[in-house]
C-alpha positions in Angstrom: 37.4 -44.0 78.2 34.6 -42.6 75.9 31.1 -43.9 75.6 30.4 -45.3 72.4 27.4 -46.2 71.6 25.6 -49.7 72.1 23.1 -52.3 71.7 22.1 -51.5 75.7 22.2 -47.8 74.9 19.6 -48.2 72.3 17.4 -50.3 74.3 17.6 -48.1 77.2 17.0 -44.9 74.8 14.0 -46.9 73.1 12.6 -46.8 76.8 13.2 -43.7 77.5 11.3 -42.1 74.6 8.3 -44.4 74.1 6.1 -41.8 75.8 7.2 -39.2 74.0 7.0 -39.9 70.5 4.7 -41.5 68.1 5.3 -45.5 67.3 4.9 -45.6 63.8 3.7 -48.1 61.2 5.2 -50.8 59.5 3.5 -51.0 56.4 4.1 -53.7 53.6 3.9 -52.6 50.0 5.8 -54.3 46.6 6.5 -52.5 43.9 6.9 -55.0 40.1 6.2 -58.2 42.0 9.0 -56.8 45.3 7.3 -56.9 48.8 8.6 -55.0 50.8 8.1 -53.2 54.3 8.1 -49.4 54.6 8.9 -47.6 58.3 6.9 -44.8 58.2 9.0 -42.0 59.9 7.5 -39.5 57.8 4.5 -39.3 59.9 6.2 -39.1 63.0 5.7 -35.8 65.1 7.7 -32.9 63.6 7.9 -34.6 60.4 10.7 -37.1 61.1 12.6 -39.5 62.9 14.5 -36.4 64.6 13.0 -36.1 67.9 14.0 -39.0 69.0 17.3 -38.4 69.4 16.2 -34.7 70.4 14.3 -36.2 73.0 16.6 -38.7 74.1 19.4 -36.3 74.7 17.1 -33.4 76.1 15.8 -36.4 79.0 19.2 -36.9 79.6 20.2 -32.9 80.7 20.3 -32.2 84.2 18.3 -29.3 85.6 21.4 -26.7 85.8 21.7 -27.3 81.5 18.3 -27.2 80.7 18.1 -24.2 82.7 21.0 -23.1 80.4 19.2 -24.0 77.0 20.7 -25.4 73.8 22.0 -24.4 70.7 21.9 -26.9 68.0 23.1 -27.0 63.5 20.3 -28.3 61.1 18.9 -27.8 57.6 15.1 -28.7 59.1 14.8 -32.0 60.5 16.8 -31.7 63.9 15.7 -28.5 64.5 12.3 -29.2 64.5 13.3 -32.4 66.7 14.9 -30.3 69.2 12.4 -27.4 69.2 9.7 -29.7 69.9 11.4 -31.7 72.7 12.8 -27.8 74.5 9.0 -27.1 74.4 7.8 -29.6 75.6 10.7 -29.8 78.4 10.7 -25.5 79.2 14.0 -25.1 77.2 15.1 -22.2 75.4 16.2 -23.2 72.0 18.5 -21.7 69.2 19.1 -23.2 66.0 21.6 -22.0 63.5 20.1 -22.8 59.7 20.8 -22.1 56.1 19.6 -19.2 55.0 17.9 -21.8 51.9 16.5 -24.1 54.5 13.0 -25.2 53.1 10.5 -23.2 54.2 8.2 -26.0 55.6 11.0 -26.6 57.6 11.8 -23.6 58.8 8.3 -22.4 60.2 7.4 -25.0 61.8 10.9 -24.5 64.0 9.7 -21.0 64.4 6.1 -22.7 65.5 7.9 -24.5 68.6 9.0 -21.6 69.8 12.9 -21.6 68.8 15.1 -18.8 67.3 16.7 -19.4 64.3 20.0 -17.5 63.3 20.8 -18.5 59.7 23.9 -18.8 57.6 24.9 -19.7 54.1 26.2 -22.8 53.5 28.3 -21.8 50.6 30.7 -19.7 52.7 29.8 -20.2 56.3 30.6 -22.7 59.1 27.0 -23.6 60.9 29.2 -25.5 63.5 31.7 -22.6 64.3 28.4 -20.2 64.2 26.6 -22.8 66.7 29.6 -23.4 68.8 30.3 -19.2 69.5 26.6 -19.4 70.3 26.6 -22.3 72.7 29.3 -20.9 74.5 28.4 -16.7 74.3 25.3 -18.2 76.3 26.5 -21.1 78.6 24.2 -23.1 76.4 24.5 -27.0 75.2 25.4 -27.5 72.5 23.5 -30.6 70.5 24.7 -32.1 67.1 22.6 -33.6 64.8 24.4 -37.1 64.8 28.1 -36.7 66.4 26.6 -37.7 69.8 26.1 -40.9 71.6 22.7 -40.2 72.8 20.9 -38.9 70.0 22.7 -41.9 68.1 21.2 -44.2 70.8 17.6 -42.2 70.7 18.1 -42.9 66.6 17.7 -46.2 67.1 14.6 -46.7 68.8 13.7 -47.0 65.1 15.0 -50.1 65.0 13.7 -51.6 68.1 10.2 -50.4 66.7 10.7 -52.6 63.9 12.4 -56.3 65.6 8.8 -55.5 68.2 7.0 -55.2 64.6 8.3 -57.9 62.7 7.7 -61.5 63.1 10.7 -62.4 62.1 14.3 -60.6 62.4 14.5 -58.2 59.7 17.2 -59.2 56.7 18.0 -55.5 55.3 17.0 -52.8 56.3 17.4 -49.8 54.3 18.3 -46.0 55.7 18.2 -42.9 54.1 21.9 -41.2 55.1 23.7 -38.0 56.2 25.3 -37.7 58.9 24.6 -42.1 59.5 22.6 -41.4 63.0 19.8 -43.2 62.2 21.8 -45.8 60.3 24.0 -46.4 63.2 21.7 -46.4 65.8 19.5 -48.9 63.7 22.4 -51.1 62.9 22.7 -51.6 66.9 19.4 -52.3 67.5 19.1 -54.8 64.3 23.0 -56.6 64.5 21.5 -59.6 62.8 20.5 -57.7 60.0 22.3 -56.3 56.3 22.1 -52.3 56.6 22.1 -50.7 53.5 22.8 -46.5 53.5 21.3 -44.8 50.8 22.8 -41.1 49.8 22.3 -38.8 46.9 24.6 -39.2 44.0 27.8 -36.8 45.2 27.1 -36.9 48.3 27.3 -40.3 49.0 30.3 -40.0 51.5 29.2 -42.7 53.5 28.9 -45.0 51.2 32.5 -44.4 49.9 33.8 -44.0 53.2 32.5 -47.7 54.0 33.7 -49.1 51.1 36.9 -47.7 51.3 37.4 -48.3 55.4 38.5 -44.8 56.4 36.3 -41.4 56.2 36.3 -39.9 53.5 34.3 -36.1 52.8 32.1 -34.8 50.0 33.9 -33.1 46.9 34.1 -29.4 47.2 32.5 -29.8 43.4 29.1 -31.7 44.7 26.4 -31.2 42.6 23.2 -29.8 43.8 20.7 -31.5 45.0 16.8 -31.4 46.4 18.0 -33.6 49.4 18.8 -31.0 52.0 18.7 -33.1 54.9 21.4 -35.4 53.9 23.7 -32.7 52.5 26.4 -33.5 55.6 30.0 -33.2 53.8 31.6 -35.5 56.7 30.5 -38.1 58.7 31.0 -39.1 62.2 34.0 -41.5 63.5 31.0 -42.5 66.2 28.4 -43.2 62.9 31.0 -44.6 60.4 32.8 -46.9 63.0 29.7 -48.5 63.9 28.3 -49.0 60.2 31.5 -50.6 59.6 32.0 -53.1 62.4 28.0 -54.1 61.4 29.2 -54.7 58.1 27.0 -52.0 56.3 27.4 -50.8 52.8 26.6 -47.5 51.0 24.3 -47.0 47.4 23.6 -43.9 45.8 20.4 -42.3 44.0 20.1 -39.6 41.3 17.9 -37.0 41.6 15.7 -38.5 39.1 15.6 -41.7 41.4 14.4 -39.9 44.2 11.4 -38.0 42.5 10.2 -40.6 41.0 10.2 -42.4 44.3 8.3 -39.4 45.9 5.6 -39.8 43.6 5.7 -43.5 44.1 5.1 -42.8 47.7 1.7 -40.5 46.9 0.4 -42.9 44.5 0.7 -45.8 46.0 1.3 -45.6 49.5 -0.7 -42.0 50.0 2.4 -40.9 52.3 4.2 -37.4 51.9 7.7 -38.2 51.8 10.7 -34.7 51.5 13.2 -35.7 49.0 16.3 -36.6 51.7 13.2 -39.1 53.2 12.9 -40.6 49.9 16.0 -42.2 48.7 15.8 -45.9 50.9 12.6 -46.0 48.6 14.6 -45.0 45.5 17.0 -47.2 45.8 14.6 -50.0 46.0 12.5 -49.4 43.4 15.7 -49.1 40.9 16.4 -52.6 42.3 19.6 -51.8 43.1 19.9 -55.2 45.0 18.2 -58.7 44.6 15.4 -59.1 46.9 16.6 -60.8 50.3 14.4 -63.9 51.4 14.4 -62.5 55.3 12.4 -59.0 54.0 13.4 -55.9 52.9 12.6 -53.2 55.1 12.6 -49.4 54.2 12.5 -46.4 56.4 10.9 -43.7 54.8 13.0 -40.8 57.4 11.2 -37.6 56.9 7.9 -36.1 55.3 9.0 -32.1 55.6 8.6 -30.8 51.6 7.4 -27.7 50.5 4.1 -28.7 48.8 5.8 -26.4 45.6 8.3 -28.8 45.1 6.3 -31.9 46.0 3.2 -30.5 42.9 6.7 -30.0 41.1 7.1 -33.8 41.1 3.7 -35.0 41.2 3.4 -32.7 38.0 6.5 -34.5 36.4 
């Protein structure tokens, strides 16, 4: 029987990766009288939560698999996580990245020693390119979210949240691309209400949860600064976990995302990339009433080009 991500798997992954990742802080803050906590994964090594899943997946590889290397595809943060984990374990890594990937992300991947193969996200399939490279090299293909070990590794964020709180969290707001982070957190925090947040027009997880079946992003989806969340079709693995957890989705505008990025710098002294700021954007916009059991907002990444950040801060 095919293995599915599970709470026990998340607990085991959290123990496995604990000494390889930063235990990021849970910071109390408030906006317009509403108190909430932020889980600052933008402070994770590599600048995002992706190191957690990548580390868990690569640690579980056999000696023979490690010798053949890994191939991954990513707009940047998964690439960074794989590159760091691969360097630490002495594994050769090839990463398929969009040609328009923010420079700060591509430079970090190269600095970690991984080889980058670029593609045009409008006309080429990253999945097909990565699969061909893996086949050619006999390497292991490591997807960014459609993988049990990746999902369970990302769930270590939720394990930390539970350990850092006196009481179980009431509601957790999570940026969502393919759903690996939100699904992992849902497994780690079974009593919490999970809200996935995506950019307008790219809210396929939210729409999938609302209608009870997986739907894709429209071909004419609007442009977005949230490059980390430009996933056109979510995974059955992540969708089923979130549906079983009763999760629901919200979408935020580009203006709301920019406002959240600026708010994070001015109020928390934290740099958050557009995709990493969507959950914060939703709570700042007052999309739901506060829960008396407490809101936790995940800031999932901080890899933003300085010019874009300066533009956002300049209004």
